[in-house]
C-alpha positions in Angstrom: 20.2 -50.7 25.8 22.6 -48.0 24.7 25.8 -48.6 22.7 28.7 -46.2 22.8 31.9 -45.9 20.9 31.2 -48.6 18.3 34.2 -48.9 16.0 34.2 -50.3 12.5 34.0 -54.1 12.6 37.0 -54.7 10.4 40.3 -52.9 10.7 43.8 -53.5 9.4 45.4 -56.6 10.8 48.2 -54.6 12.5 45.5 -52.8 14.5 44.2 -56.0 16.0 47.3 -57.6 17.3 47.3 -60.2 14.5 50.2 -61.8 12.7 50.5 -64.7 10.3 53.5 -66.9 11.1 53.2 -69.0 8.0 50.4 -70.2 5.7 49.1 -72.5 8.4 49.8 -70.5 11.6 48.2 -67.3 13.0 48.6 -65.4 16.2 45.9 -63.1 17.7 46.6 -60.8 20.7 44.1 -59.0 22.9 43.8 -55.2 22.7 46.4 -54.7 25.5 48.7 -57.4 24.0 48.8 -59.6 27.1 46.6 -62.5 26.1 47.5 -64.3 22.9 46.0 -67.1 21.0 48.1 -69.1 18.5 46.2 -71.2 15.9 48.0 -73.6 13.7 47.3 -76.6 11.4 49.6 -79.4 12.5 49.6 -82.3 10.1 46.3 -81.0 8.8 44.7 -81.0 12.3 43.7 -77.7 14.0 45.4 -76.8 17.2 45.5 -73.7 19.4 47.6 -72.4 22.3 47.1 -69.5 24.8 49.6 -67.3 26.6 49.4 -64.5 29.1 52.4 -62.2 28.9 55.4 -64.4 29.0 53.5 -67.2 30.6 52.3 -70.1 28.5 48.8 -71.0 29.8 47.5 -73.6 27.3 50.0 -75.7 25.4 49.0 -76.8 21.8 45.6 -78.4 22.2 43.2 -80.4 20.0 40.1 -79.1 18.3 37.1 -80.6 16.5 34.5 -83.3 16.7 33.7 -86.9 16.1 30.4 -87.4 14.2 28.2 -90.4 13.9 29.8 -93.4 12.2 33.1 -92.4 13.8 33.6 -89.7 11.1 36.4 -87.5 12.1 35.8 -83.7 12.0 39.2 -82.9 13.6 41.7 -83.6 10.9 42.4 -83.7 7.1 41.8 -79.9 7.0 43.2 -77.1 4.9 42.7 -73.4 5.5 40.4 -71.8 3.0 40.5 -68.3 4.4 41.2 -66.2 7.5 39.7 -62.9 8.5 40.6 -60.5 11.4 38.6 -57.7 13.0 38.4 -55.6 16.1 35.4 -54.5 18.0 34.9 -51.9 20.8 31.7 -50.8 22.4 30.4 -49.8 25.8 26.9 -51.1 26.4 24.5 -50.6 29.3 23.0 -53.4 31.3 19.2 -53.1 31.9 20.1 -54.2 35.5 23.3 -55.7 36.8 26.4 -55.7 39.0 27.9 -53.0 36.7 25.9 -50.5 34.7 28.3 -49.8 31.7 30.3 -52.7 30.3 33.1 -52.4 27.7 33.2 -55.1 25.1 36.6 -54.8 23.4 38.2 -57.7 21.6 40.2 -58.7 18.6 38.9 -61.5 16.4 40.3 -64.2 14.1 37.9 -66.3 12.0 39.5 -69.3 10.3 37.6 -71.2 7.5 38.6 -74.9 7.2 37.6 -77.6 4.8 38.5 -81.2 4.7 40.5 -82.4 1.7 38.7 -85.6 1.0 35.6 -87.6 1.9 32.5 -85.3 2.4 34.9 -82.3 2.3 33.1 -80.9 5.3 33.6 -77.2 6.2 34.2 -76.0 9.7 34.7 -72.4 10.9 36.5 -71.6 14.1 36.0 -68.1 15.6 38.6 -66.8 18.1 38.3 -63.7 20.3 41.0 -62.3 22.5 40.0 -60.0 25.3 42.2 -58.3 27.9 40.5 -60.5 30.6 40.6 -63.8 28.7 40.1 -65.7 25.5 37.2 -67.6 23.8 36.5 -69.6 20.7 33.6 -71.4 19.2 32.8 -73.7 16.2 30.4 -72.9 13.4 29.4 -75.7 11.1 27.9 -73.8 8.1 25.3 -75.1 5.6 27.0 -77.0 2.9 26.6 -79.6 0.2 26.4 -82.5 2.7 22.6 -82.7 3.3 22.1 -84.8 6.3 21.3 -84.6 10.0 24.4 -84.1 12.1 25.0 -86.3 15.1 27.9 -85.2 17.3 29.2 -88.2 19.2 32.1 -86.4 20.9 34.0 -83.1 21.1 37.7 -83.4 20.8 38.6 -79.9 22.2 41.2 -80.1 24.9 42.7 -77.6 27.3 46.2 -78.7 27.8 47.3 -76.7 30.8 51.1 -76.0 30.7 51.3 -76.4 34.5 49.4 -77.8 37.4 47.4 -75.7 39.8 44.8 -75.8 42.5 41.3 -76.3 41.2 38.0 -75.6 43.0 35.5 -78.1 41.6 32.2 -79.9 41.9 31.5 -83.2 40.1 29.6 -83.5 36.9 27.1 -85.9 38.4 24.5 -85.5 35.7 21.6 -87.0 37.6 21.9 -84.7 40.5 22.5 -81.3 38.9 25.1 -79.1 40.6 24.2 -78.7 44.3 27.5 -79.8 45.8 30.1 -78.4 48.1 33.2 -77.3 46.3 36.4 -79.1 46.9 39.9 -78.1 46.0 42.5 -80.4 44.5 45.3 -80.3 41.9 44.1 -80.2 38.3 46.1 -83.4 37.7 43.8 -85.3 40.1 40.4 -84.3 38.7 37.9 -86.6 37.2 34.8 -85.1 35.4 33.8 -81.6 36.6 31.3 -78.9 36.0 32.2 -75.4 34.9 32.9 -72.7 35.9 36.1 -74.4 36.9 38.4 -72.0 38.8 42.1 -72.7 39.0 45.0 -70.9 40.7 48.0 -71.9 38.6 51.5 -72.5 39.9 52.6 -69.4 38.0 50.1 -67.3 40.2 47.4 -66.7 37.5 43.8 -67.1 38.3 41.9 -69.0 35.6 38.3 -69.9 35.0 37.0 -72.3 32.3 33.4 -72.0 31.3 31.2 -71.4 28.3 29.0 -68.6 26.9 25.9 -68.2 24.8 24.8 -71.8 25.0 22.0 -72.3 22.5 20.7 -75.6 20.9 23.9 -77.5 22.0 24.9 -79.7 24.9 26.5 -78.3 28.0 30.3 -78.7 28.3 31.8 -80.5 31.3 35.5 -81.1 31.6 37.2 -84.5 32.1 40.9 -85.0 33.0 42.4 -87.2 30.3 46.1 -87.2 31.3 48.3 -85.0 33.5 47.0 -81.5 33.4 45.0 -81.9 30.1 41.3 -81.3 30.4 38.9 -82.3 27.6 35.5 -81.2 26.7 32.9 -83.8 27.6 29.5 -82.9 26.3 26.4 -84.0 28.3 24.6 -86.6 26.2 21.0 -87.4 25.2 19.6 -90.6 26.7 20.7 -92.5 23.7 24.3 -91.4 24.0 24.3 -88.8 21.1 25.8 -85.6 22.4 24.3 -83.1 19.9 21.7 -83.6 17.1 21.0 -80.8 14.6 19.9 -80.3 11.0 22.2 -78.8 8.4 24.2 -76.5 10.7 25.3 -75.8 14.2 27.1 -73.2 16.3 28.7 -74.3 19.6 28.7 -72.2 22.7 31.9 -70.2 23.2 34.6 -72.1 25.1 35.9 -69.5 27.5 39.0 -69.0 29.6 39.0 -66.0 31.9 42.5 -64.9 33.0 43.3 -62.7 36.0 46.4 -61.7 37.9 44.5 -62.5 41.1 41.1 -64.2 41.8 39.2 -61.0 42.3 39.8 -60.0 38.7 37.8 -63.1 37.6 34.7 -61.6 39.4 34.9 -58.3 37.6 35.5 -59.9 34.2 32.4 -59.6 32.0 33.8 -61.7 29.2 30.9 -64.3 29.4 28.3 -61.5 29.2 30.1 -59.9 26.3 29.9 -63.1 24.3 26.1 -63.1 24.3 23.9 -61.2 21.9 22.5 -57.8 22.8 19.1 -57.4 24.5 16.2 -58.7 22.4 13.6 -57.5 24.9 12.8 -53.9 24.7 10.1 -53.7 27.4 11.7 -55.5 30.4 11.7 -52.4 32.5 8.0 -52.1 32.2 7.5 -55.3 34.3 10.8 -56.0 36.1 13.0 -53.8 38.3 15.4 -55.3 40.9 14.0 -55.9 44.3 14.1 -57.7 47.6 11.4 -60.2 48.7 10.2 -62.3 51.6 8.5 -65.6 51.3 6.5 -68.5 52.8 9.5 -70.8 52.2 12.0 -71.1 55.0 9.3 -72.3 57.3 8.8 -75.4 55.1 12.5 -76.2 54.9 12.9 -76.1 58.7 9.8 -78.2 59.3 7.6 -75.5 60.9 5.2 -75.7 57.9 4.5 -78.3 55.2 4.4 -77.7 51.5 1.3 -79.8 51.3 -2.2 -79.5 52.7 -2.1 -80.4 56.4 -2.6 -78.9 59.8 0.8 -77.3 59.4 0.2 -76.1 55.8 2.4 -73.1 55.0 0.5 -71.7 52.0 -2.8 -70.7 53.5 -4.7 -67.5 52.9 -4.4 -66.6 56.6 -0.6 -67.1 56.6 -0.3 -65.2 53.3 -2.2 -62.2 54.7 0.0 -62.2 57.8 3.2 -62.3 55.7 1.8 -59.5 53.5 1.1 -57.4 56.5 4.7 -57.8 57.8 6.2 -57.3 54.3 4.3 -54.0 53.9 5.0 -52.8 57.5 8.8 -53.2 56.9 8.7 -51.4 53.5 9.2 -54.3 51.1 7.0 -55.0 48.1 7.3 -58.6 47.0 6.3 -62.0 48.5 7.0 -65.5 47.3 4.5 -68.2 48.3 5.5 -71.8 47.7 2.9 -74.6 47.8 0.0 -72.4 46.7 -1.2 -74.8 44.1 -2.7 -78.3 43.8 -0.4 -81.2 43.6 1.8 -81.0 46.7 1.7 -84.2 48.7 4.1 -85.9 51.2 7.0 -87.5 49.4 5.9 -85.9 46.1 9.6 -85.8 44.9 9.7 -89.6 45.1 6.8 -89.9 42.6 8.9 -89.6 39.5 6.3 -88.2 37.2 4.4 -86.2 39.7 1.5 -84.1 38.5 1.1 -80.5 39.6 -1.6 -78.0 38.6 -0.4 -74.6 37.7 -3.8 -72.9 37.9 -5.7 -74.5 40.7 -5.2 -73.3 44.3 -4.6 -75.7 47.2 -7.2 -76.2 49.9 -7.1 -73.3 52.4 -5.6 -71.0 49.9 -7.4 -68.5 47.6 -4.9 -67.1 45.0 -7.1 -64.3 43.7 -8.1 -63.2 47.2 -4.4 -63.1 48.3 -3.4 -61.2 45.2 -6.1 -58.6 45.9 -5.1 -58.3 49.6 -1.5 -57.8 48.5 -2.5 -55.0 46.0 -4.1 -53.1 48.8 -0.8 -53.2 50.7 1.3 -52.5 47.6 2.7 -56.1 47.7 3.1 -58.1 44.5 3.3 -61.9 44.6 6.0 -63.9 43.0 4.6 -66.9 41.2 5.9 -70.4 41.8 5.8 -73.4 39.5 7.4 -76.7 40.7 7.5 -79.0 37.7 9.0 -82.0 39.5 10.9 -82.3 36.2 7.7 -83.7 34.6 8.0 -81.4 31.6 5.3 -83.3 29.7 2.8 -82.1 32.2 4.3 -78.7 32.6 4.4 -77.8 28.9 0.7 -78.8 28.5 -0.2 -76.2 31.1 2.5 -73.5 30.9 0.6 -71.1 28.7 -2.4 -71.3 31.0 -0.3 -70.9 34.1 1.6 -67.9 32.6 -1.6 -66.3 31.4 -3.1 -66.6 34.9 -0.1 -64.7 36.4 -0.4 -62.0 33.7 -4.1 -61.5 34.4 -3.4 -61.2 38.2 -0.5 -58.7 37.7 2.3 -61.2 38.8 5.5 -60.4 37.0 8.0 -62.9 38.4 7.8 -66.7 38.3 10.1 -69.1 40.2 10.3 -72.4 38.4 11.7 -75.5 40.1 12.9 -78.8 38.5 13.4 -81.2 41.4 14.2 -84.6 39.9 17.3 -86.5 38.8 16.3 -86.3 35.1 13.9 -84.3 33.0 10.9 -86.5 32.1 12.8 -89.3 33.9 14.9 -89.6 30.8 17.1 -86.6 29.8 19.9 -84.9 31.7 19.2 -81.3 32.9 22.5 -80.2 31.2 22.0 -82.0 27.8 20.8 -80.4 24.6 17.2 -81.3 25.5 17.5 -79.4 28.8 19.3 -76.4 27.2 16.5 -76.0 24.6 13.8 -76.4 27.2 15.2 -73.8 29.6 15.6 -71.3 26.7 12.1 -72.0 25.4 10.5 -71.3 28.8 12.5 -68.1 29.1 11.3 -66.8 25.8 7.7 -68.0 26.5 7.8 -66.1 29.8 8.8 -62.9 28.0 5.6 -63.2 26.0 3.6 -62.9 29.2 5.8 -60.1 30.8 7.3 -62.5 33.3 10.8 -62.5 34.8 12.2 -65.9 35.5 13.9 -67.3 38.6 15.1 -70.9 37.8 15.9 -73.5 40.4 17.5 -76.9 39.6 18.4 -75.5 36.3 21.2 -75.6 33.8 24.2 -73.3 34.5 24.1 -69.7 33.5 26.1 -68.8 30.3 25.2 -65.1 30.1 21.8 -65.2 28.4 20.6 -62.5 30.8 22.2 -60.0 28.4 20.0 -61.2 25.6 17.0 -61.9 27.7 17.1 -59.7 30.8 13.9 -61.4 32.1 16.3 -64.1 33.1 16.9 -62.6 36.5 18.5 -65.2 38.7 18.8 -68.9 39.3 20.0 -71.4 41.9 22.3 -73.7 40.0 24.4 -74.3 43.2 24.2 -75.3 46.8 22.3 -72.6 48.6 20.9 -71.7 52.0 18.3 -74.4 52.2 20.9 -77.1 52.8 21.5 -75.5 56.2 17.9 -76.4 57.2 17.9 -80.2 56.7 21.4 -81.5 55.8 24.8 -81.4 57.4 24.8 -77.8 56.2 27.2 -75.6 54.3 30.6 -75.1 56.0 31.8 -71.5 56.6 34.3 -71.6 53.7 31.5 -72.3 51.2 30.6 -68.6 51.2 34.2 -67.6 50.4 34.4 -70.1 47.5 31.2 -69.5 45.5 32.0 -65.8 44.5 35.1 -67.1 42.7 33.4 -70.2 41.2 29.6 -70.5 40.7 29.0 -66.8 40.7 31.4 -66.3 37.8 28.5 -67.6 35.6 25.9 -65.2 36.8 23.4 -64.2 39.5 22.5 -66.7 42.2 19.4 -67.0 44.3 21.2 -68.1 47.5 18.4 -66.8 49.8 20.5 -65.0 52.5 19.3 -63.1 55.5 18.8 -65.7 58.2 18.8 -63.9 61.6 18.0 -67.0 63.7 21.3 -68.6 62.6 20.9 -71.3 65.3 17.4 -72.2 63.7 15.7 -72.6 67.1 12.4 -73.6 65.5 14.0 -76.1 63.1 15.3 -79.7 63.1 17.6 -80.7 66.0 21.2 -80.2 65.2 20.6 -78.2 62.0 21.8 -74.5 61.9 23.7 -71.9 59.9 27.4 -72.4 60.2 28.0 -68.6 60.6 27.0 -65.4 62.2 24.3 -62.8 61.4 27.1 -60.5 60.4 28.1 -63.0 57.7 24.5 -63.2 56.5 24.4 -59.4 56.1 27.6 -59.5 54.1 26.0 -61.9 51.6 23.8 -59.1 50.2 27.0 -57.5 48.8 29.3 -60.5 48.2 26.6 -62.5 46.3 25.1 -60.8 43.4 21.5 -61.1 42.3 19.0 -58.5 41.1 16.5 -60.1 43.4 17.5 -60.9 47.0 15.4 -62.8 49.5 15.0 -62.0 53.2 14.8 -65.7 53.8 14.0 -65.9 57.6 10.6 -66.0 59.3 9.0 -62.6 60.0 9.2 -63.1 63.8 13.0 -63.4 63.6 13.2 -59.9 62.1 10.9 -58.3 64.5 12.7 -55.7 66.6 16.2 -56.4 65.2 18.2 -53.2 64.5 20.2 -55.1 61.8 17.1 -55.3 59.7 17.8 -51.7 58.7 20.7 -52.8 56.5 18.5 -55.2 54.6 16.0 -52.3 54.1 18.8 -50.1 52.8 20.9 -52.3 50.6 20.0 -52.2 46.9 20.1 -55.0 44.4 21.1 -53.0 41.3 24.6 -51.6 41.0 26.5 -49.0 39.0 29.9 -50.5 39.8 31.5 -53.5 41.6 35.0 -53.7 43.0 36.7 -56.7 44.7 38.9 -55.1 47.4 40.5 -58.3 48.5 39.9 -62.0 48.5 41.4 -65.5 48.8 39.4 -68.4 47.5 38.0 -70.4 50.4 39.3 -67.9 53.0 37.8 -64.5 52.7 36.3 -61.8 50.4 35.6 -58.1 50.6 33.4 -56.6 48.0 32.3 -53.0 47.4 29.4 -52.0 45.2 28.0 -48.6 44.2 24.2 -48.1 44.2 22.9 -47.4 40.7 20.2 -45.1 41.9 22.1 -43.0 44.5 25.6 -41.8 45.4 26.0 -44.5 48.2 28.4 -47.4 48.3 28.0 -50.7 50.1 30.6 -53.1 51.4 30.4 -56.8 52.4 33.2 -58.8 54.0 33.2 -62.3 55.3 35.6 -65.0 56.4 35.8 -68.8 56.8 36.0 -70.4 60.2 39.1 -68.3 61.1 38.6 -64.9 62.8 40.0 -62.1 60.7 40.9 -58.4 61.1 40.0 -56.6 57.9 41.6 -53.3 56.9 39.7 -51.6 54.1 41.1 -48.8 52.1 38.2 -46.5 51.2 39.9 -45.2 48.0 36.9 -46.4 46.0 34.8 -43.5 47.4 34.4 -40.1 45.8 37.6 -38.2 46.8 35.7 -35.0 47.0 32.9 -36.2 49.3 32.3 -37.1 52.9 30.3 -40.2 53.9 28.6 -41.6 56.9 29.7 -45.2 57.4 26.9 -47.2 58.9 28.7 -50.3 60.2 27.2 -53.7 61.0 29.8 -56.2 62.1 30.2 -59.2 64.4 30.0 -58.0 68.1 33.1 -58.6 70.2 33.5 -62.2 71.1 31.0 -63.4 68.5 31.7 -66.4 66.2 29.6 -69.2 64.8 29.4 -70.9 68.2 29.5 -67.9 70.6 26.6 -65.5 70.5 26.4 -65.7 66.7 23.4 -63.4 66.4 25.1 -60.4 68.0 25.8 -57.5 65.6 27.6 -54.4 66.6 26.1 -51.3 64.9 28.0 -48.0 64.8 28.5 -44.9 62.7 31.5 -42.8 61.8 32.3 -40.1 59.3 34.8 -41.2 56.6 36.5 -40.0 53.4 38.2 -41.7 50.5 41.6 -41.2 52.2 40.6 -43.2 55.2 41.0 -46.9 56.2 38.3 -48.8 58.0 39.1 -51.5 60.5 36.6 -54.4 60.8 37.0 -57.3 63.2 35.3 -60.5 62.0 34.7 -63.5 64.2 35.1 -67.1 63.0 32.6 -67.8 60.2 31.7 -64.1 60.6 31.3 -61.0 58.5 30.1 -57.5 58.3 28.4 -55.0 56.1 28.7 -51.2 55.7 26.6 -48.6 54.0 28.6 -45.5 53.0 25.9 -42.7 52.8 27.1 -39.7 51.0 26.7 -36.5 53.1 
């Protein structure tokens, strides 16, 4: 990583938009002055408020914790000191949706101490960015020498006005694979973050957290009116967080945009994580596209387990490797390669998988060698079944096997309502487990793709071997459930994807899933599937369909061309739940790519090409829904055309219902 323009950490208060209203009140403004945080002790209790320009966003809200024994760590404070600083750097992502990211904020650090009792100290750190605000708690080492048990967090987000929220429930036993619903903030119950809101004043807001380490995940519960409260995910015994001597919470984040698209191009969550700790990631991971023995199992053509329809066989693997090589790709995922897969395995609550022994009819070493001859690298797969007792016994041996075979990516699944049948995925136990495995994988030169995991909080900046995760409702639901409605794909860029890359597994060309279960299909067109490679960001993107469904399809060319590593990203237009148009510039060429999709309503999209180089000419290679195409009428038809364009031009694209399109702008 490279740092540019690093300013001194501490400057005069006037330079950081800081003012002291009285001995117990401070105000901190963002560098451009728009976002402001006001901190104040009110009757010895800390409170904060947030405004954007002249709009009050968060009215005075509570802060602090309740400790074991009902000890209050939210009142009886006095201010012992306050420091301000400013920070400005531009840092380079190893890979990402934007190459160079500016991290520019003003900071206020307030040191508090309680007046009586244990006289506990608490530090609150505030940062004001031009795209939002954040704060976190630091409990420093002090004279009170005991274990700390946090029973509740009292932080509230008292929204000044109501708004429409896009939410999924915080059902802690079933992770986060739900369809998003929209409802007024005032009607919510307990929800996961990122929580995206369009306020009545017209602002786009997103609540989330950043740099979650050795702490419980934050969910949000509506307590009254439009007030949301932090609700930490507990341990099995009800304790929220247990630590020794000291703790640092994750950053509580609020991204603020003038429109929803600005939330997508906000890098506030990444900026609140520590710089890259891995200096050799480029030696074993570069962004790529991959195929897999995967979709066939979900649609019922194959089984995960040993049977006459077994998907992971040596023969099938060699066939997939041949196709992958023929079409110019270099990575292949094979699920079910190992011992332990049985019918109904997910109902056996502490199921035992092997992470080193091959299933019958599959020879891992032989398949790896065959792949090497064709320049194809396998992606490893570990399904834990959430039996972490078993997994942690074997993880070193399993990772060492992959390292010896030259495998550099591992997909790790955690199907199961609770980890070890006891702990919540999102609790402190799960947070620590997922970080431990990530650091362990780095020791073996492995990039990690998590499924059924905790949410992303930006750790990919610190550990860029964290390349993607599921953590949402993806493509597989179209294979065996009621499916994902068309609007799902125009919601997740503004919600789930604000937290980080997603392994959605796009690229289904047989959208009617003719080989699958009766009545199950993709609720959209092939044009929409093409658009997902641009509207959904991940440094690894799957071509999820069966090889035979790509054979002879001209639209496959777009999947060959589209990169997965970007120099820049722009959201050209979008309305949550209705449509989105995204443009991204390839990091390794002068080309731009565009993806646009709509919900069930047909849409005529007019795209200004002003994002292109004004001094250049481009060939626009256009893939869009054919005339008369929508999700129920000839959904596989894609119209392919070319035209010469410049930055001063506008491009007209006609999308069918649940449709979409994709464009490559090749610089001439």
